[in-house]
N, CA and C atoms as an extended XYZ file, in Angstrom:
243
Properties=species:S:1:pos:R:3:atomname:S:1:resname:S:1:resid:I:1 pbc="F F F"
N         0.823       -1.198        0.000 N   MET     1
C         0.000        0.000        0.000 CA  MET     1
C         0.866        1.261        0.000 C   MET     1
N         2.009        1.224        0.697 N   TYR     2
C         2.837        2.428        0.774 CA  TYR     2
C         3.489        2.780       -0.554 C   TYR     2
N         3.619        1.789       -1.451 N   ASP     3
C         4.118        2.114       -2.783 CA  ASP     3
C         3.103        2.972       -3.532 C   ASP     3
N         1.805        2.723       -3.314 N   LEU     4
C         0.762        3.545       -3.938 CA  LEU     4
C         0.689        4.929       -3.301 C   LEU     4
N         0.872        4.991       -1.989 N   ILE     5
C         0.886        6.291       -1.311 CA  ILE     5
C         2.032        7.128       -1.858 C   ILE     5
N         3.180        6.514       -2.024 N   SER     6
C         4.342        7.205       -2.584 CA  SER     6
C         4.074        7.653       -4.018 C   SER     6
N         3.479        6.767       -4.820 N   PHE     7
C         3.157        7.079       -6.214 CA  PHE     7
C         2.253        8.305       -6.309 C   PHE     7
N         1.210        8.340       -5.501 N   VAL     8
C         0.268        9.468       -5.535 CA  VAL     8
C         0.928       10.732       -4.985 C   VAL     8
N         1.640       10.600       -3.882 N   SER     9
C         2.257       11.762       -3.232 CA  SER     9
C         3.305       12.441       -4.114 C   SER     9
N         3.994       11.666       -4.937 N   ARG    10
C         5.026       12.239       -5.805 CA  ARG    10
C         4.448       13.102       -6.923 C   ARG    10
N         3.176       12.939       -7.209 N   GLY    11
C         2.560       13.690       -8.306 CA  GLY    11
C         1.521       14.677       -7.816 C   GLY    11
N         1.793       15.949       -8.009 N   LYS    12
C         0.857       16.983       -7.565 CA  LYS    12
C        -0.495       16.834       -8.272 C   LYS    12
N        -0.463       16.535       -9.570 N   ILE    13
C        -1.708       16.384      -10.334 CA  ILE    13
C        -2.451       15.120       -9.896 C   ILE    13
N        -1.720       14.048       -9.636 N   ARG    14
C        -2.362       12.806       -9.162 CA  ARG    14
C        -3.144       13.066       -7.882 C   ARG    14
N        -2.494       13.763       -6.965 N   THR    15
C        -3.137       14.075       -5.689 CA  THR    15
C        -4.363       14.953       -5.902 C   THR    15
N        -4.226       15.979       -6.732 N   LYS    16
C        -5.359       16.881       -7.007 CA  LYS    16
C        -6.532       16.121       -7.608 C   LYS    16
N        -6.234       15.224       -8.545 N   ILE    17
C        -7.305       14.464       -9.192 CA  ILE    17
C        -8.046       13.616       -8.159 C   ILE    17
N        -7.322       12.882       -7.346 N   LEU    18
C        -7.990       12.031       -6.366 CA  LEU    18
C        -8.816       12.844       -5.377 C   LEU    18
N        -8.286       13.980       -4.928 N   PHE    19
C        -9.030       14.815       -3.977 CA  PHE    19
C       -10.269       15.440       -4.608 C   PHE    19
N       -10.244       15.659       -5.926 N   ASN    20
C       -11.357       16.345       -6.583 CA  ASN    20
C       -12.342       15.419       -7.278 C   ASN    20
N       -12.095       14.115       -7.255 N   LEU    21
C       -13.045       13.164       -7.840 CA  LEU    21
C       -14.072       12.748       -6.790 C   LEU    21
N       -14.740       13.730       -6.200 N   ASP    22
C       -15.749       13.441       -5.185 CA  ASP    22
C       -17.053       12.960       -5.805 C   ASP    22
N       -17.178       13.115       -7.107 N   LYS    23
C       -18.305       12.582       -7.879 CA  LYS    23
C       -17.752       12.249       -9.265 C   LYS    23
N       -18.431       11.390      -10.034 N   PRO    24
C       -17.926       11.054      -11.366 CA  PRO    24
C       -17.807       12.294      -12.260 C   PRO    24
N       -16.658       12.416      -12.919 N   LEU    25
C       -16.388       13.550      -13.800 CA  LEU    25
C       -15.686       13.087      -15.065 C   LEU    25
N       -15.815       13.880      -16.127 N   THR    26
C       -15.067       13.645      -17.356 CA  THR    26
C       -13.705       14.317      -17.214 C   THR    26
N       -12.724       13.931      -18.024 N   PRO    27
C       -11.431       14.608      -17.980 CA  PRO    27
C       -11.548       16.121      -18.216 C   PRO    27
N       -12.461       16.534      -19.086 N   THR    28
C       -12.640       17.959      -19.361 CA  THR    28
C       -13.147       18.697      -18.121 C   THR    28
N       -14.187       18.161      -17.494 N   LEU    29
C       -14.727       18.803      -16.292 CA  LEU    29
C       -13.705       18.810      -15.162 C   LEU    29
N       -12.986       17.712      -15.030 N   LEU    30
C       -11.978       17.610      -13.978 CA  LEU    30
C       -10.835       18.587      -14.213 C   LEU    30
N       -10.402       18.724      -15.466 N   SER    31
C        -9.301       19.657      -15.757 CA  SER    31
C        -9.717       21.098      -15.491 C   SER    31
N       -10.981       21.431      -15.746 N   GLU    32
C       -11.474       22.770      -15.419 CA  GLU    32
C       -11.486       22.976      -13.900 C   GLU    32
N       -11.850       21.938      -13.186 N   LYS    33
C       -11.942       22.025      -11.722 CA  LYS    33
C       -10.568       22.189      -11.071 C   LYS    33
N        -9.558       21.474      -11.587 N   ILE    34
C        -8.225       21.542      -10.981 CA  ILE    34
C        -7.288       22.495      -11.720 C   ILE    34
N        -7.816       23.135      -12.757 N   LYS    35
C        -7.084       24.164      -13.503 CA  LYS    35
C        -5.766       23.634      -14.103 C   LYS    35
N        -5.911       22.611      -14.943 N   THR    36
C        -4.776       22.080      -15.675 CA  THR    36
C        -5.242       21.688      -17.074 C   THR    36
N        -4.305       21.383      -17.954 N   HIS    37
C        -4.652       21.015      -19.326 CA  HIS    37
C        -5.382       19.682      -19.349 C   HIS    37
N        -6.334       19.573      -20.274 N   ARG    38
C        -7.109       18.339      -20.398 CA  ARG    38
C        -6.211       17.145      -20.714 C   ARG    38
N        -5.208       17.359      -21.572 N   SER    39
C        -4.317       16.250      -21.933 CA  SER    39
C        -3.542       15.747      -20.713 C   SER    39
N        -3.125       16.652      -19.855 N   THR    40
C        -2.434       16.270      -18.612 CA  THR    40
C        -3.375       15.475      -17.712 C   THR    40
N        -4.598       15.947      -17.600 N   THR    41
C        -5.597       15.262      -16.773 CA  THR    41
C        -5.881       13.871      -17.324 C   THR    41
N        -6.069       13.766      -18.633 N   SER    42
C        -6.355       12.467      -19.248 CA  SER    42
C        -5.210       11.485      -19.043 C   SER    42
N        -4.000       11.947      -19.250 N   ARG    43
C        -2.815       11.092      -19.083 CA  ARG    43
C        -2.704       10.615      -17.623 C   ARG    43
N        -2.942       11.525      -16.691 N   THR    44
C        -2.848       11.178      -15.276 CA  THR    44
C        -3.960       10.216      -14.864 C   THR    44
N        -5.153       10.398      -15.405 N   LEU    45
C        -6.251        9.470      -15.126 CA  LEU    45
C        -5.888        8.055      -15.585 C   LEU    45
N        -5.250        7.945      -16.736 N   LEU    46
C        -4.832        6.626      -17.227 CA  LEU    46
C        -3.804        5.989      -16.293 C   LEU    46
N        -2.863        6.798      -15.787 N   GLU    47
C        -1.880        6.293      -14.821 CA  GLU    47
C        -2.585        5.781      -13.559 C   GLU    47
N        -3.527        6.570      -13.062 N   LEU    48
C        -4.258        6.202      -11.850 CA  LEU    48
C        -5.146        4.981      -12.086 C   LEU    48
N        -5.678        4.868      -13.291 N   GLU    49
C        -6.522        3.717      -13.626 CA  GLU    49
C        -5.689        2.427      -13.655 C   GLU    49
N        -4.481        2.506      -14.175 N   LYS    50
C        -3.594        1.324      -14.197 CA  LYS    50
C        -3.276        0.836      -12.792 C   LYS    50
N        -3.218        1.758      -11.843 N   LYS    51
C        -2.942        1.408      -10.441 CA  LYS    51
C        -4.228        1.079       -9.678 C   LYS    51
N        -5.373        1.098      -10.383 N   GLU    52
C        -6.699        0.791       -9.819 CA  GLU    52
C        -7.130        1.776       -8.734 C   GLU    52
N        -6.707        3.037       -8.885 N   LEU    53
C        -7.097        4.087       -7.946 CA  LEU    53
C        -8.317        4.858       -8.445 C   LEU    53
N        -8.515        4.862       -9.751 N   VAL    54
C        -9.727        5.408      -10.357 CA  VAL    54
C       -10.231        4.389      -11.371 C   VAL    54
N       -11.484        4.557      -11.775 N   LYS    55
C       -12.070        3.626      -12.727 CA  LYS    55
C       -12.957        4.395      -13.692 C   LYS    55
N       -12.889        4.010      -14.964 N   CYS    56
C       -13.776        4.589      -15.966 CA  CYS    56
C       -15.110        3.862      -15.866 C   CYS    56
N       -16.175        4.624      -15.660 N   ILE    57
C       -17.495        4.000      -15.506 CA  ILE    57
C       -18.301        4.025      -16.806 C   ILE    57
N       -17.724        4.612      -17.855 N   THR    58
C       -18.358        4.598      -19.180 CA  THR    58
C       -17.313        4.188      -20.226 C   THR    58
N       -16.748        2.985      -20.114 N   PRO    59
C       -15.645        2.589      -20.987 CA  PRO    59
C       -16.004        2.441      -22.463 C   PRO    59
N       -17.270        2.287      -22.786 N   ASN    60
C       -17.675        2.108      -24.183 CA  ASN    60
C       -17.838        3.416      -24.936 C   ASN    60
N       -17.745        4.531      -24.242 N   GLU    61
C       -17.850        5.846      -24.875 CA  GLU    61
C       -16.502        6.249      -25.463 C   GLU    61
N       -16.527        6.832      -26.646 N   ASN    62
C       -15.285        7.333      -27.248 CA  ASN    62
C       -14.907        8.701      -26.698 C   ASN    62
N       -15.902        9.486      -26.379 N   MET    63
C       -15.676       10.824      -25.825 CA  MET    63
C       -16.566       10.985      -24.599 C   MET    63
N       -16.153       11.867      -23.703 N   GLY    64
C       -16.979       12.151      -22.530 CA  GLY    64
C       -17.042       11.003      -21.542 C   GLY    64
N       -15.938       10.286      -21.406 N   ARG    65
C       -15.901        9.196      -20.430 CA  ARG    65
C       -15.916        9.757      -19.006 C   ARG    65
N       -16.641        9.084      -18.135 N   PHE    66
C       -16.703        9.494      -16.737 CA  PHE    66
C       -15.819        8.587      -15.896 C   PHE    66
N       -15.111        9.207      -14.958 N   TYR    67
C       -14.220        8.488      -14.045 CA  TYR    67
C       -14.668        8.722      -12.621 C   TYR    67
N       -14.434        7.705      -11.784 N   GLU    68
C       -14.705        7.842      -10.356 CA  GLU    68
C       -13.553        7.220       -9.578 C   GLU    68
N       -13.405        7.642       -8.338 N   ILE    69
C       -12.363        7.104       -7.474 CA  ILE    69
C       -12.815        5.730       -6.964 C   ILE    69
N       -11.884        4.807       -6.821 N   THR    70
C       -12.191        3.468       -6.323 CA  THR    70
C       -12.049        3.432       -4.799 C   THR    70
N       -12.430        2.311       -4.210 N   LYS    71
C       -12.268        2.140       -2.755 CA  LYS    71
C       -10.793        2.222       -2.379 C   LYS    71
N        -9.943        1.629       -3.222 N   LEU    72
C        -8.505        1.688       -2.969 CA  LEU    72
C        -8.015        3.134       -3.040 C   LEU    72
N        -8.509        3.885       -4.008 N   GLY    73
C        -8.147        5.293       -4.131 CA  GLY    73
C        -8.548        6.085       -2.897 C   GLY    73
N        -9.716        5.783       -2.358 N   LYS    74
C       -10.180        6.462       -1.144 CA  LYS    74
C        -9.296        6.121        0.056 C   LYS    74
N        -8.861        4.852        0.142 N   LYS    75
C        -7.971        4.449        1.231 CA  LYS    75
C        -6.638        5.194        1.153 C   LYS    75
N        -6.134        5.337       -0.055 N   ILE    76
C        -4.864        6.058       -0.243 CA  ILE    76
C        -5.030        7.503        0.177 C   ILE    76
N        -6.146        8.129       -0.193 N   LEU    77
C        -6.410        9.522        0.203 CA  LEU    77
C        -6.449        9.672        1.722 C   LEU    77
N        -7.062        8.718        2.396 N   GLU    78
C        -7.134        8.763        3.867 CA  GLU    78
C        -5.739        8.754        4.469 C   GLU    78
N        -4.850        7.961        3.905 N   LYS    79
C        -3.479        7.863        4.414 CA  LYS    79
C        -2.699        9.139        4.134 C   LYS    79
N        -2.958        9.773        2.984 N   ILE    80
C        -2.248       11.007        2.612 CA  ILE    80
C        -2.738       12.178        3.444 C   ILE    80
N        -4.044       12.218        3.667 N   ASN    81
C        -4.679       13.328        4.360 CA  ASN    81
C        -4.409       13.264        5.790 C   ASN    81
């Protein structure tokens, strides 16, 4: 678990994304919320998804995919906070 805490803590955008995914959001909405480029947000979401910290809840959509934080992602946030 501490390897995931380290992974999230090392990335300012990773941390911001997890803290701001309090409800399902698209990369566009999330990037507006955390004030970063959409491409950066999308790339970071993919990194977090590979670590099973977030999950795409509309995987069949080509555009406007929604992401939510997983239980594991919430546990990591509790440890960071």
